[in-house]
C-alpha positions in Angstrom: -34.8 27.6 -9.6 -31.6 28.2 -8.1 -29.6 31.1 -8.2 -26.4 28.8 -8.5 -27.8 27.3 -11.9 -28.0 30.3 -14.3 -27.1 28.2 -17.1 -27.2 29.8 -21.0 -28.4 28.5 -24.2 -24.9 28.7 -25.1 -23.2 26.5 -22.9 -21.9 23.3 -24.6 -24.5 19.9 -23.7 -23.2 16.5 -22.7 -25.2 13.7 -21.5 -22.9 12.8 -18.7 -20.4 15.4 -17.5 -17.2 13.3 -14.9 -15.9 15.9 -12.5 -12.2 14.0 -12.0 -10.1 11.6 -14.7 -8.5 9.8 -11.6 -8.9 5.6 -11.0 -12.9 6.0 -11.2 -12.9 8.8 -13.6 -11.3 7.0 -16.4 -13.2 3.8 -16.0 -16.6 6.0 -16.3 -15.5 8.4 -19.4 -14.2 5.1 -21.3 -17.3 2.7 -20.6 -20.0 5.4 -21.1 -18.5 6.9 -24.2 -18.1 3.2 -25.2 -21.4 2.5 -27.2 -21.5 6.0 -28.9 -24.9 6.9 -27.9 -23.9 9.2 -25.3 -21.9 12.5 -25.4 -19.1 12.4 -22.6 -17.0 15.8 -20.7 -14.2 14.7 -18.7 -12.8 17.3 -16.6 -9.4 16.8 -14.8 -8.3 19.6 -12.9 -4.9 18.6 -13.4 -2.5 18.3 -16.5 -2.2 15.9 -18.8 -0.4 12.5 -17.9 3.4 13.6 -19.6 5.6 13.8 -17.0 8.0 10.7 -17.6 8.0 9.8 -14.0 4.0 9.2 -14.2 5.8 5.6 -16.1 7.9 4.6 -14.4 7.0 2.5 -11.6 10.2 3.6 -9.1 9.2 7.0 -10.6 6.1 7.4 -7.8 9.1 8.5 -5.6 10.0 11.6 -7.6 6.3 12.5 -7.6 5.6 12.5 -3.8 6.6 16.3 -3.3 5.6 17.2 -7.4 2.9 19.6 -7.2 2.2 19.8 -10.9 0.5 16.6 -10.6 0.0 15.9 -6.7 -2.8 18.1 -4.2 0.3 17.8 -1.6 -2.7 18.5 1.5 -2.2 18.2 4.6 -4.3 16.6 7.6 -4.6 19.0 10.6 -2.0 18.3 13.6 -3.6 15.0 14.7 -4.1 14.7 18.5 -3.0 11.2 18.6 0.1 11.5 16.8 1.8 14.3 18.8 0.1 17.1 17.3 1.7 16.5 13.9 0.2 16.8 10.3 0.7 14.4 8.0 1.4 14.6 4.1 -1.8 13.7 1.8 -0.4 13.1 -1.8 -2.8 13.1 -4.2 -2.9 12.6 -7.6 -3.8 15.8 -9.9 -3.5 14.5 -13.8 -4.9 12.2 -15.9 -4.9 9.0 -13.8 -5.5 10.8 -10.7 -4.2 8.8 -7.9 -3.6 6.3 -10.2 -0.8 7.8 -11.9 1.9 8.3 -9.3 0.5 5.7 -6.4 2.6 2.9 -5.3 1.1 0.6 -8.0 -0.3 -2.9 -5.8 -2.9 -4.2 -6.6 -4.7 -5.8 -3.3 -8.2 -5.9 -3.7 -9.1 -6.7 0.0 -10.8 -9.4 1.8 -13.9 -11.2 0.9 -15.3 -10.1 3.9 -15.2 -6.7 3.4 -17.9 -6.6 0.8 -19.8 -8.7 2.5 -19.9 -6.3 5.1 -21.1 -3.8 3.0 -24.3 -5.7 2.1 -24.1 -6.5 5.8 -24.7 -2.9 6.3 -27.6 -2.8 4.4 -25.7 -2.0 1.0 -27.7 -4.6 -1.2 -25.9 -5.4 -4.5 -22.2 -4.6 -3.2 -21.7 -8.1 -1.5 -18.2 -9.9 -2.8 -20.1 -12.4 -4.9 -22.2 -9.2 -6.7 -18.7 -7.6 -7.3 -16.2 -9.8 -8.0 -17.6 -9.8 -11.7 -16.3 -6.5 -11.8 -13.1 -7.2 -10.7 -12.6 -9.9 -13.3 -13.9 -7.8 -16.3 -11.9 -5.0 -15.0 -8.5 -7.1 -15.0 -6.0 -8.4 -17.7 -4.2 -11.2 -15.5 -0.9 -11.6 -16.5 -1.5 -15.8 -14.7 -4.7 -16.1 -16.8 -8.3 -16.6 -15.8 -9.6 -18.5 -12.8 -12.2 -18.3 -10.7 -11.0 -14.8 -9.1 -9.4 -13.1 -12.2 -9.9 -12.2 -15.7 -8.1 -11.8 -18.8 -9.3 -9.7 -21.7 -10.3 -6.2 -19.7 -8.0 -2.8 -19.8 -6.1 -3.3 -16.7 -3.0 -5.0 -16.8 -2.1 -7.1 -13.7 0.9 -8.6 -13.5 3.8 -10.2 -11.5 6.9 -8.8 -10.1 9.8 -8.2 -12.5 12.1 -8.2 -10.0 12.6 -10.7 -7.5 15.6 -10.1 -5.3 17.2 -12.2 -2.5 15.8 -9.6 0.4 12.1 -10.0 -0.5 12.4 -13.9 -1.0 14.1 -14.1 2.5 11.5 -12.2 3.9 8.5 -14.3 2.7 10.9 -17.1 3.9 11.0 -15.5 7.2 7.8 -15.3 7.4 6.8 -18.9 6.6 9.3 -19.6 9.4 7.3 -17.8 11.9 4.5 -19.6 10.9 2.8 -17.6 8.3 1.7 -19.6 5.4 3.1 -18.7 1.9 -0.3 -17.5 -0.3 0.8 -17.0 -4.1 -2.2 -14.9 -4.0 -3.4 -12.5 -2.0 -6.8 -11.5 -5.1 -7.8 -15.3 -4.5 -9.7 -17.8 -2.3 -8.0 -16.3 1.1 -5.8 -13.3 2.1 -4.0 -14.2 4.7 -0.2 -15.7 4.6 2.5 -14.2 2.7 4.3 -13.6 -1.1 4.9 -11.5 -3.9 2.5 -8.5 -4.4 1.1 -7.9 -7.6 1.1 -4.7 -9.8 -1.0 -2.7 -12.3 2.2 -2.5 -14.8 2.3 -3.8 -18.4 6.1 -4.8 -19.9 8.2 -2.6 -16.8 5.3 0.3 -17.6 3.1 1.8 -15.0 -0.9 1.4 -16.5 -2.7 3.9 -15.0 -6.6 4.3 -15.9 -5.4 7.4 -18.1 -3.2 4.4 -19.6 -5.9 1.6 -19.6 -9.4 2.8 -19.9 -8.5 6.7 -21.5 -6.2 5.7 -23.8 -8.5 3.4 -25.7 -11.5 6.0 -25.2 -9.4 9.6 -26.5 -10.1 9.3 -29.9 -14.1 8.9 -30.0 -15.8 11.5 -31.1 -19.0 11.8 -28.0 -15.8 12.0 -25.1 -14.4 15.1 -24.6 -11.4 15.7 -22.0 -10.7 19.2 -20.4 -7.0 18.9 -18.4 -6.6 21.9 -15.9 -10.4 22.6 -15.7 -11.3 23.0 -12.0 -14.5 22.1 -10.9 -16.0 25.2 -8.7 -19.6 23.8 -8.6 -22.3 21.5 -9.8 -25.0 23.6 -10.9 -28.7 23.2 -10.0 -32.2 23.7 -11.0 -34.0 22.7 -7.7 -32.5 19.9 -6.7 -31.7 18.7 -10.1 -27.9 19.0 -11.1 -28.2 20.0 -14.2 -24.3 21.1 -15.1 -21.0 22.1 -13.8 -18.8 25.4 -13.2 -15.2 25.2 -13.9 -11.8 27.3 -14.4 -9.4 26.6 -17.1 -6.6 29.4 -16.2 -8.2 33.1 -16.2 -11.4 31.7 -17.6 -14.8 30.2 -16.0 -16.9 27.8 -18.0 -20.0 26.3 -17.4 -21.1 23.1 -19.1 -24.9 21.4 -19.2 -25.5 17.7 -18.5 -28.8 16.4 -20.1 -28.7 13.1 -18.2 -26.2 13.1 -15.1 -23.3 15.2 -13.4 -20.7 12.3 -11.8 -18.5 13.2 -9.1 -15.0 11.2 -9.2 -12.8 13.6 -7.9 -11.9 11.3 -4.3 -12.6 11.3 -1.1 -10.8 14.6 -0.7 -12.3 16.5 -3.7 -15.6 15.2 -4.0 -16.9 16.4 -0.8 -15.6 19.4 -1.2 -17.3 20.5 -4.2 -20.5 19.2 -2.7 -19.9 21.3 -0.3 -19.1 24.3 -2.4 -22.3 23.2 -4.4 -24.3 23.7 -1.3 -24.8 20.7 -0.8 -23.2 19.3 3.0 -23.7 20.3 6.5 -26.0 23.2 6.8 -24.7 25.4 9.4 -20.3 25.0 7.7 -22.2 26.0 4.4 -23.9 29.5 6.2 -20.7 30.2 7.4 -18.3 30.5 3.9 -21.5 32.2 2.5 -23.4 29.3 0.4 -26.5 28.5 -0.6 -28.1 25.6 1.0 -29.5 23.3 -1.7 -29.6 20.1 0.6 -28.4 20.3 4.2 -26.7 17.1 4.4 -24.5 16.8 7.3 -22.6 13.4 6.2 -20.8 15.3 2.8 -17.4 15.2 4.6 -18.2 12.6 7.5 -16.7 9.5 8.3 -13.2 10.1 6.7 -11.4 7.0 7.2 -7.5 6.4 6.6 -4.9 3.5 6.7 -1.8 4.2 8.7 1.4 2.7 8.1 4.4 2.2 10.8 7.9 1.7 9.4 10.7 -0.5 11.1 14.2 0.0 9.2 16.6 -2.7 9.3 20.4 -2.1 8.0 21.1 -4.5 5.5 24.8 -6.7 5.9 25.4 -7.1 1.9 25.2 -4.3 -1.0 21.9 -6.1 -2.6 19.6 -3.0 -1.6 18.4 0.1 -3.8 20.0 2.3 -1.5 22.8 0.6 -2.8 22.3 1.4 -6.2 21.0 5.0 -5.7 23.7 6.0 -4.1 26.6 4.7 -6.6 26.8 6.9 -9.4 27.5 3.8 -11.8 25.4 1.5 -10.6 22.7 3.7 -11.1 23.8 4.9 -14.6 23.3 1.0 -15.1 19.6 0.7 -13.7 19.1 3.5 -15.8 20.2 2.0 -19.0 18.5 -0.8 -18.4 15.3 0.1 -17.7 15.6 2.1 -20.9 16.6 -0.6 -22.9 15.0 -3.5 -21.3 11.9 -2.4 -19.0 13.7 -4.0 -16.5 15.7 -4.0 -12.8 15.2 -1.6 -9.8 13.7 1.0 -12.1 10.2 -1.5 -12.3 9.5 -2.2 -8.5 5.9 -1.2 -7.0 5.6 0.2 -3.0 6.0 -2.9 -1.7 7.7 -6.2 -3.1 7.0 -8.7 -0.7 4.0 -8.5 1.6 2.0 -10.1 4.0 -1.4 -10.4 6.1 -2.0 -11.5 9.1 -4.1 -11.3 12.6 -3.4 -9.4 15.4 -5.3 -11.9 17.6 -6.6 -15.5 17.2 -9.9 -14.5 17.9 -10.3 -12.3 14.5 -12.2 -13.9 11.4 -9.4 -12.7 8.7 -6.1 -10.7 9.1 -6.0 -7.2 10.6 -2.6 -5.9 9.7 -0.9 -5.6 6.2 2.9 -5.3 5.9 4.8 -3.9 2.9 8.5 -5.1 2.3 10.6 -2.4 0.8 14.3 -3.3 -0.4 15.5 -0.3 0.4 14.9 2.9 3.5 14.6 6.1 3.7 13.5 8.8 6.9 10.6 9.4 4.6 8.9 8.3 1.8 9.7 10.5 -1.1 13.1 11.6 0.3 16.7 10.6 -0.3 17.2 6.9 0.6 19.2 6.4 3.4 23.6 5.9 2.7 24.0 3.0 3.9 22.5 -0.4 2.8 19.1 -0.9 4.1 15.6 -2.2 3.8 11.5 -1.3 5.4 9.0 -3.4 6.4 5.9 -1.4 7.7 2.6 -2.1 9.6 -0.6 -1.1 8.1 -4.3 -1.7 10.1 -6.6 -2.8 7.9 -9.6 -2.0 9.7 -9.0 0.9 11.6 -12.3 2.0 14.1 -10.7 5.7 14.1 -12.9 8.3 11.8 -12.2 11.9 10.7 -13.8 14.6 8.6 -13.2 17.2 5.2 -14.8 20.4 5.6 -14.2 23.3 3.5 -12.5 26.3 4.8 -13.4 28.9 2.5 -16.3 29.1 -0.9 -13.3 29.7 -3.0 -12.2 26.3 -4.7 -8.5 26.5 -4.8 -8.2 27.0 -1.0 -7.6 23.2 0.2 -10.2 21.7 2.8 -9.4 21.3 6.1 -8.7 17.0 6.4 -9.0 15.5 9.8 -8.2 11.7 9.9 -7.9 11.5 14.1 -5.9 8.3 13.7 -5.4 6.0 16.4 -8.2 7.3 18.2 -9.2 4.4 19.5 -8.2 2.0 21.9 -8.6 -1.2 19.1 -6.1 1.2 16.6 -3.5 1.8 19.3 -3.5 -1.8 20.6 -3.9 -3.3 17.0 -0.4 -1.0 15.6 1.4 -2.3 18.7 0.8 -5.7 18.4 1.2 -5.3 14.5 4.9 -4.2 15.2 5.6 -6.9 17.7 4.7 -9.5 15.3 6.7 -8.1 12.3 9.9 -8.0 14.5 9.6 -11.6 15.1 9.1 -12.2 11.1 12.6 -9.9 10.5 14.6 -11.5 13.3 13.4 -14.9 11.8 16.7 -17.4 10.7 15.7 -16.9 7.0 16.8 -12.9 7.3 19.6 -13.2 10.0 22.4 -13.6 7.3 21.1 -10.0 5.7 20.5 -8.3 8.9 23.0 -6.0 10.5 20.5 -4.7 13.5 17.5 -3.0 13.6 18.1 0.9 12.5 14.7 2.6 13.4 13.2 2.5 16.1 16.0 0.2 17.3 16.8 -1.6 20.3 15.8 1.9 22.9 12.0 1.0 21.8 10.9 -2.3 23.7 7.9 -1.9 25.8 4.6 -1.8 24.6 4.4 1.9 25.7 7.5 2.3 23.8 6.0 1.0 20.5 2.6 3.1 21.4 5.2 6.1 21.6 6.8 5.7 18.3 3.8 4.7 16.7 3.0 8.0 17.6 6.1 9.5 16.3 6.3 8.4 13.2 2.9 6.8 11.9 1.8 8.2 8.9 -0.9 7.5 5.6 -0.3 5.0 3.5 -2.8 6.8 1.3 -6.1 5.1 1.1 -9.0 8.2 2.5 -12.1 6.7 2.0 -16.1 6.9 2.9 -16.2 11.2 2.9 -19.7 10.4 0.8 -20.8 6.7 1.8 -23.0 4.7 0.9 -25.9 3.8 2.9 -29.4 4.1 4.0 -28.7 5.8 8.0 -29.6 9.3 7.9 -25.3 10.3 7.5 -24.9 8.6 4.4 -24.3 10.3 1.3 -25.1 8.1 -1.7 -27.4 4.7 -2.3 -27.0 2.0 -3.7 -26.9 3.3 -6.9 -24.5 5.7 -5.9 -27.2 8.4 -6.5 -26.5 11.5 -4.1 -29.5 11.2 -1.7 -32.2 14.0 -1.4 -30.8 15.1 -5.5 -31.9 13.9 -9.1 -29.0 13.7 -11.6 -26.0 13.5 -9.4 -23.9 10.6 -8.5 -20.9 10.2 -6.5 -18.5 7.4 -8.1 -15.4 6.9 -6.4 -13.0 5.7 -2.6 -15.6 8.1 -1.2 -18.9 6.1 -1.7 -17.0 3.2 0.5 -19.2 2.1 3.8 -15.8 1.5 5.2 -12.3 0.5 4.5 -11.2 -2.1 2.5 -8.6 -4.5 4.0 -5.7 -3.9 1.7 -4.7 -1.3 -1.3 -7.6 1.0 -2.7 -7.1 1.4 -6.5 -8.3 -1.9 -7.5 -11.7 -1.8 -5.6 -12.0 1.8 -7.0 -11.7 0.7 -10.6 -14.3 -2.1 -9.9 -16.6 0.8 -8.1 -16.2 2.8 -11.6 -17.2 -0.4 -13.5 -20.4 -1.2 -11.3 -21.0 2.2 -11.6 -21.1 2.2 -15.2 -23.5 -0.4 -15.5 -26.2 1.5 -13.3 -25.8 4.7 -15.2 -26.1 3.1 -18.4 -29.1 0.8 -17.2 -30.9 4.0 -15.6 -30.4 5.7 -19.4 -32.4 3.1 -21.0 
């Protein structure tokens, strides 16, 4: 027995302990407790999701710097971004990042999952994962080959269809992009309106969609403000979890499995704190090595965004409403009474996916269009009429790492993403900006544009655009792959998401992605948890 496994008979026992009640953890808690045969403990480091702004779609802007529900991490100085630290908001409440994210439902490309399979991850091709996307979904447009109805997760059309978003779509079509009514259907390429994880104008986090219906089950116990400190082992078998609530340290035993669902930052952090990770790092912090696993925290990936801000010639933007006391009050009243209007919008109304080179098989840029503008997301909107469009490189080559700084679980980990560290990443961002500028200057948007505010006419050459990307590029909040699935020496989990070299321990969240998907990450993480739930229940037989 390892020194860190000193469980006693008084520790409560459960069949499954899930660490993290986020996009994956809430799905697992629902599915693993549904048949009534298994007892489940769900641990969440943050509080209940009672903050009112969690449930208002536009409220995500209020949660960027709300430390009660947000880990508010920072990267180390980024070498290719002029040494800037990049803010990394992550959810710390029931629902995790699905409670504070931008609500967009974008699965990624069919090719993403086929690439996972081609990397040796049997059972993770597009045809394998599509049934789980459909199982999760309650699609407002109805069921078809690509979509399901009757699942826990509401997927809805935008309630607001503002003239700027329509003009952006028309402008993109004018430049040659096809209109695409469904980014999650047969193909991703084109321009159209995003769908969102909302129901009747309210956010549908995984806490609302999955945990809500399961809360009253007698075999599911939910503990909030419960920070996982370490997984407890007997030999190489995970037997429980030690966690802290307030000043009290508690432990619980897992009869069957411990499942880590704390996300791309906190899952590898907890593994390293528990003695699973690069041996030299663990010894440096005085942690007993259970398993020398150099891949834990390796291969960190994230999407970067670079924004263009336009001055609008008409007072039709969200800026104009928020900055006008009467209009702001009326917008709040409209939402309170009817669940309609500006407060229902997500972190993107219209979107586009395009290729920066004709040699590419599928789009490598995603555009998010927003009918408002600000210097930094989550901060005050500009005092002029403005709108925003950003480029996001979908398949970055850059890789980073996550490493603990201390054996103390409350100390934030060291996060290095290494944005734009390859020539492909730099070139793709520059070309993406150039193509986006072409859309923003197309005829359909001319009646709405005064000029480009940021970066403006002073930035025109490729070298100047690249410098602007270095100066202003930031995360679009999609960290993944720190507990990567695969068969190679640095892979952390196998195709059934079991931590390689250990027993009774899995990771189920965005950290297991073999590489980053070409879209937003919430929908794929929910899919991963749906598929993992079936695997766990199959293995329990």
